[in-house]
N, C-alpha and C positions, 0 to 999 in steps of 0.2 A: 475491415482491418485484417491483417494477417494473424495467423496463430502459430504457435510453436509446432513444428512438424512432429515432435514426439508426443504432443498432446492436441489432438484434433478438436477438443471441446472449445466452445466459444468462451471468450474472456468474460469474467464477471463485470469488470469495468476497466476503463482507461485512466491512466494517471500521467502526471508530468514530474520531471526531476525538480526537486526543491532542495535547498541547502541543508535543511534539517534532516531530510531523508538520506542524503548522501552521508552526513555525519553518523547517523544511526547505523546505516549499512556497513560503514567502515568499523564501527564498534563491534559489529557482529561478524566480522571476518572478511568482508569484501575488501580486497586490496586497494590501496590508494591509487595504484596505477590502472586498476580495472575500470574500463569505461562504463559510465552510467548513461544510458540513452536519454535524450530529451523527453521523448514520449514512450510509454510502455504499456503493456496490458497486464492485468492481474488475473491469474487463474487460481482456483482453490477447490479442494475437495477435502474429505475427511482425513486424508493422508498428508497433504502438504499444501502450501501456498507457493506459487511461483510467480516471479516478476520476469516478464518476457519482453525483450526489445524486438522491434519489428525487423531489424536486420540481423542481430547476433543471437537471437533465440533466448533461452533461459539464462539470465545472468545472476539470479539469486533464488535459492529454494530454502524453504523453512518447513520443518515438521509442523503439522497442524496442532499437535499436542503442546507445542511451545507457546502458542497464543492463549493467554488467559482471559483477555478482555479486549473489547473494541469500544472506543469512545469517539464521538464526533467533537472535535475541538479545533481551536486555531493553533497554527504552528508558525513560528517566525524564523526569519533568516538571520544573518549576521547583524551585529550591533551597528556596524558602520553603514550598511546598506539595508536597513530594516524594511522587510516586506512581510506581510502577514497573509496567510491563505488558510482556508478551511480544509481540514484534513481528517482522515480516518486515522486515529492513533491506536496502534495495536500495542498492548502490553505483552512483552515477550520475555521468556526465561531463556537466555542465550548464554551458553558457557558458564552456567551457574550464577549469572548476574541478571538482574532485571533491566530491561532496555525498553524504551518506547520508540516504536517505529511509526513516524507519521507518513501517510501516503496521501498525496494531494490528487483527488479525483477530478476528472474533467468530463464535460459533456461529450459523448461520442459523436454528436452531430456538429457541434461548433468548435470543439477543442478548448473552450474557455473553462476556467476553474469555476466551481460551484460556490454558492453563497448560502448563508443561514436561511434565506427566504425560500430556498428550493427544497421541497420534500424529497427530491431525488437523492440527496446525500444521505439522508437517514435510511432510505430504501436500500441503497447500496450497502450501507453498514449492516443492515439486517440480513441481506442476501449473503454477505461475506461470513457473518456469524453462523448462519445456517449451514453454509457450505463447509465450514471448518468444524462443524459439530459442537459449537459452543452451547452451553446451557441457555435456554430461553430466559432472558431477563431484560429489563429495560436498558437501553443504551444510555451511557452517561454523557453529559455535555460539559 
């Protein structure tokens, strides 16, 4: 998979666009007209977390200090076309308000979303927490 030219590190994981992710990003300042790619990569370190599209590069960046907690939980789409996916849900303090940012991880090999039965999703959550410098504590579900 490609990486952001400004950040040669490998991504922590791959993710796909989901309606609840789009809503949360818009609440945090990503413009409604800004394109959100179908598939993207997540990069993180103790300074920031970046969402990077394969073609347009970094489309969202967040200070690592803004993330207070990471949980593995289900996220759902709109009421009319209800779809539920397993997500990493980041609790974020953005613009003085608490926001939850769900990120739906996918297998880098198959591109399919992960399920509760796969230990990989919890491992991804732990790697993200370590990369962001969050205190070591059990992940909530």
